N, C-alpha and C positions, 0 to 999 in steps of 0.2 A: 723694426717690426711695426708695420702700419696695419691698421684695421682694413681687411680686404673688402668686407661688405658690412652694411649696417647690421646691428644686433638689437633685437627687442626681447626683453625679459618680461614675461607675462605672469599674471596670477601671483604677484609678490606682495609682501607686507613691506612697503617702502619706508625706510627710515629717513625722513626729510627733516630739515631744520624746524618745520612747523609742527611736526609730530609724525606718528606712524599711521599710514593710510594704505588702503588696498588699491592696487593698480598695476601699471606697467611702466617700464622705462625703455626708451629707445636711444641708442647712441650711433653716431656715424662720424667718420673721419677722426676717431679718437676722442670725441667730445660727447657729452650728454646733450641730445637734441630735444628730448621732451620727457616729462615725467608726470604721472598723474593717473587718475581713474579713467580718463577718456583717451589714453594713449593706446594705439593699436599698431600691429606690425604692418609694414607695407610690402608690396611685391618685391621679392628678391632678398628680403631680410633673413638673417639667421634668427631662429626663434628658440628661446629656452623657456620652458615652463618651470617657474619657481615652486610650484605646488604649495603655495601658501607660506613659504619660508621667508625669513627676513632678507631684504636686499638693502645693504648699507654701503656707505663709502668705504673704500679700502683704508686700512689703518695707516696713520702717519705717526711713526714712532720717533718721538723727539728725545734724542740723547742716548743713542746706542754707542757701544764701544768697539763693536766689530760688525762687519758686513757678513751676514750669514744667510744667504738666499733661501736654502731649503727650510730653515727654521722660520724665516720671515713669511714665506709663502704658506707654510702650514698654519701659521697664526693669523693670516689675513692681512699682512702688512705689505703695502705696495710702495711706500716711501719711508725712508729712514734718515733722520738727521744724525750724522756721525760726529761724535765728540772728537776733539783735536788730539786726544791722548793716544796717538799712534806711534809707530816706530819707523821713521822719524816723525816728530810732531807736525801737525798741519799748520806750520808757521811761515810757509813760503807760498807765493802764488802758484808755482809749478806743482806743488804737492796738492793744493786745493783743486786745481784744474784737473789733475789726474783722477782724484777721488770723485769729482762731480760727474765724470763720464763713466766711472767704473762699473756701475750697476746696470746701465741701460742695455737693452730696451725693456727688460722684464722687471726691473726694480730701479727706482730713482733714489740715488743717494745724495742728500743735501749736506755738504760739509759745513761744519761749524768751525770757523777760523780760530786758531789759537790767539788768545788775547795778548800774550807776551811771548817774546822769543824763548823757545825751548820750554814754554809753560813754567818759567822760573819766577814769574811775578815781579820782574824788575823793569824790563825795557819793552815798550809796546812793539808789537809786530807790525808788518806792512798791511794794515787792515784794509785800506781802500783798494790796494792792488789785489788782495785776496777776494774782496767783494767782486771785483771785475772778473776774477777767475771762476766765480761760481759760489762763493760762500754765502750762506743764507742767514748767518748770525755769527756772533762772536762768543766764545766760551772760555771760561777760566780753567776748564779741565777738572780734574779730580780734586783740585785744591782751591782754597780761598786765597785771593790776593791780599796779603796782610798790609801792604803799604797803601795807606789811604790816598796818598798823592797820586800814585800810579793808577789806582782804581778810579779816581775822579777824572783823570785825563782820558782813561779808556772810555768812560761813560760819556764825556763831552764829545770825543771823537765819534763814538757810535751814534750819538744824537745827530751829529751833522750828516752822517751817512744813512740815517734812519734804519739802523740795524739793531736788532734785539741783542742784549747782552745776557747770556745764560751763565749763571753763577752757581758755584758750589758753596753752600752755606754752613761752614763749620770753621770757627776760629781756630786756626792751626796751632796757635800758642797754647790753647787749652787742650786740644785733642792729642797733639803729639803722635805717639805710636799706639794710641788706645785702640783696643779691639772690641770694646763693649761700652754700654752706657752705665755710668756710675749708679749704683743702687744695690739692692739686696742680692739680686741674681749675680751680678759681677763680683760682689764681695764673697759670696758663697763659693763661686767657681775659681776665685783667685785670678781673675783676668785683669789686665791693665785697662783702666776705664777712664772716661772723661765725662764731665757733667753735661747733661742735656742742654744747659744754658749756653753752651758753645754755639749752638745753632741760632738761638735768639740774638746773641750778640752780633753774629755775622750778618743776620738779616737786617737788624736795626741799622747797622752802619751802612750797608749797601743801599737800603731804601733812602736813607738820608742823603747819600751822595747822588743817587739817581734823581731825587727831587731837585737837588741843586743843579744838576747837569741837564735836566729835562729829557732824560733818556728812558727808553723802554727797558725794563728789567724783568727777566724771568728767572725765578729761583727754582732750579731744576728739581730739587727734592726738599719739601718741607715735611717734617716728621714729628714735631712737638706741638703741644697745645699752645705754648707761648708763641711759637713761630707762626702758627695759623692766625693768632690774634693780631700779630704785627702786620700780616698781609691784609687782613680784614680792615684794619685801621687805615692802611695806605690806600686801599680801594675806596674806602668811604670818603677819603679826601680827593678822590678823582685822579690819583696817580696811575700811570700806565705800568702797574706792577702785576705780574701773574706768577703762578706757582704750579708745580707739578708734584707727583708722588708716584711711587712704584707699588705694585700689589703687595710686596712683602711687608710694607709698613702699615697697610690697613688690614692685612690678613694675619700677621704674626706679631707677637710681643717677644720680649727678651727671654721669656720662658722657653722658647724654642731652642735656645742655645744651651739648655741645661745638660744635654748629653755630649756637648763639645763637638757636635757635627759641624764641620767647617763649611758646609753648603749654606748655613745660616750666618756665615761671616760676610757681612755686606757693609757698604758705606753709603750713608751714615749707618751706624750700627742699629740693630733692633732696639726699640724703646719699650718702656713700661706699658702696662695695659691701659692706663689712663690716657696716655698719648695715642695709643692705637684707636681708642674710642673717639678721641678728638679728631683723628684723621678721618674716620668715617663720617663724623658730623660735618667736617669741613668739605668733604666731597658732596654731601647732601645739601649743604646750604649755598654752594656755588663758589666758595672760597678757592677751591682747587680748580684749576683750569685744564690741566693736562694729566692724564694717567698714561705713563710710559712704561716700557718693559725694563729699562736700564740694562738691556742685554749685554752681558759681559761674560762670555764663556771662558771658563778657567779649567785647565786640564789637571791631571793628577800631580804634576810637578808643582802646582800652585796650591792645591787643596789637600793633598795627603801629607799634612804637616800639623804640628801642634796648633790649636785654635788661634793663639795670638800671633803665630808666625805665618799663617795662611794668608793668601792674597784675598782681599774682599772682592765680591762680585757674584752674580748669579746669571744663569742662562734663562732669560725671561720671555723671549719672543713667542714661544709656543704656548705659553700659559696665560699671556696677557688678556686675550679676549675672554677666556673662560672665567678668569678671576673678576673681570669687570661685569660680565653677565651675572655673576653671583651677587653683585651689589644690586642689580635690577631685581633679582628674585627675592632679595632681602628687603626690597622696597626702600633702599637708601636713595636711589635715583631711578628715573625712568629710562626707557630705551633711547629716547632722543638725546637726553643729557649724556648717556653713556658714550654715544658716538660724537657728541660735541667734545668730550674729553679725549676720545681716542683719535679723532681726525680733524674735525672742523676748527677747533681752537689752535691746534698745531699748525694747520695750513695758514691761519691768519698771522700767527707769530712769524712764520717763515716766509710769508708772502708768496705762496704757491697757489696756482689756480686749481685747487682740488679740495677734497675733504668734506664734500656735501653732495647730496643728490639734487643738484640744481642745474638747469639748462645752461649751457655755455662752459661749464667746468669740465675738466678732463674726466674721462669715463674710467675711473679707478673704482672697481666695484667688488663687493664681497657678498656672496650668497651664503647665508648662515642658518643652520638649524640650532636655535638657542637652547633646545631641550635635549640634544643628543648627549647621552652619558658616555664618559670614558674615564679611564684611570691614567693619571700621569705616571709614566714609567720612564725613569732616566735611561734605562737600557735601550729604549726604543726611540729616543729623541732624535730629531733631525739636526739639531745644533752640533757644532763642532766640539762641544764639551757638554757634560751632563750635570753640571752643578746647579740643580734646582732644589730649593728648599721645600718644594711641594711634592717630592717623590712619594708615590703610592697613595696620593690623595685623590679622592673622587672629584670629578669636575663635570660640568655640563656646558655645551656650546662648541660646535665644530663648524669649520668652514667647508662648504660643499662645492663652491666654485669661486674662482678669483679671476678678475679681468684687469689688465693694465692697458689703459687707452683703448678699451673695447676689445682687446685681444685676450683670449683665454690663456691662463697660466696653469690650468688644471691638467693639461695633457702631459 
């Protein structure tokens, strides 16, 4: 699917790395050709009038667990980094190569290679061969690698290949089969719980090993005040450490689990209100680099169970944009920073030529009405499952048009 003729989008509020400005964007041959106030359509161009709405880079969702095109397109996602927790796991070059081609041409899927064979945390997988097959990073999957020797070798290997290591930060020895964060709510509900310190212990160890190996480390989800402090300290020392978060952890606290609704059963589990506020502060001060959906659709067979037995996960692709725009309305961040977290920083971590409205990058574009009101309704979701913790919640921000390489995906 190649761009048949140049496209110019006029009368837009352009979300550029330098800020939001009025102007137009022109793209040709799948790339952004020009962007700015003085850009105009040329003869033969297809012209779209943005009518003053936001024109932003397509979202790059770092760390999804399923490829769900209708949900991704609804949410403005044009690229997704797929976690290796598939069936079978992405621990062989052939599997990575298949996944790397699976979404084209209207969605690019960037596989994250399994760090260890079978994601068992013991023996390193064929990482260099998987990189050649299309892997854009290495991930430990849903679990933390407990063996520090294995983790150090992984980080050293990744440093040689200049691949980012995406890690899950919970000490499995402490979390076990816990379904909640230890505290008043978990005690009242009688849920198996683990201390929030399990996250800080895992982060501290992984940062220490990454510093030793000289590797790039991305902690996929940081959800506690102490975890954010550890990331801040690492950044202050100049270490290439980044972190992400999903909307559930800055929108909800463990109070949301009080009715045992399994759509709030996620991993890491929801934290206390103090940690939720710390998450919002970390987004605001730049500690958080990536806001991702953590898209993990789970059907009734996984969710219609007692809370402690239900599988963790939420369908997040369709609500990601609206939740982040909520941070803009709350003045936690501005619009430019919002799309740094949604696209630009993910592109840098994965090494893909997209994620910003900059000439020469791929023309992955989203036209957005940031004020459009809607009600999140799980019965009407595009995702393959409806396990959203935001059901019946009011939201603002809808995608009006989406382009992949300059080709419209809205039709």
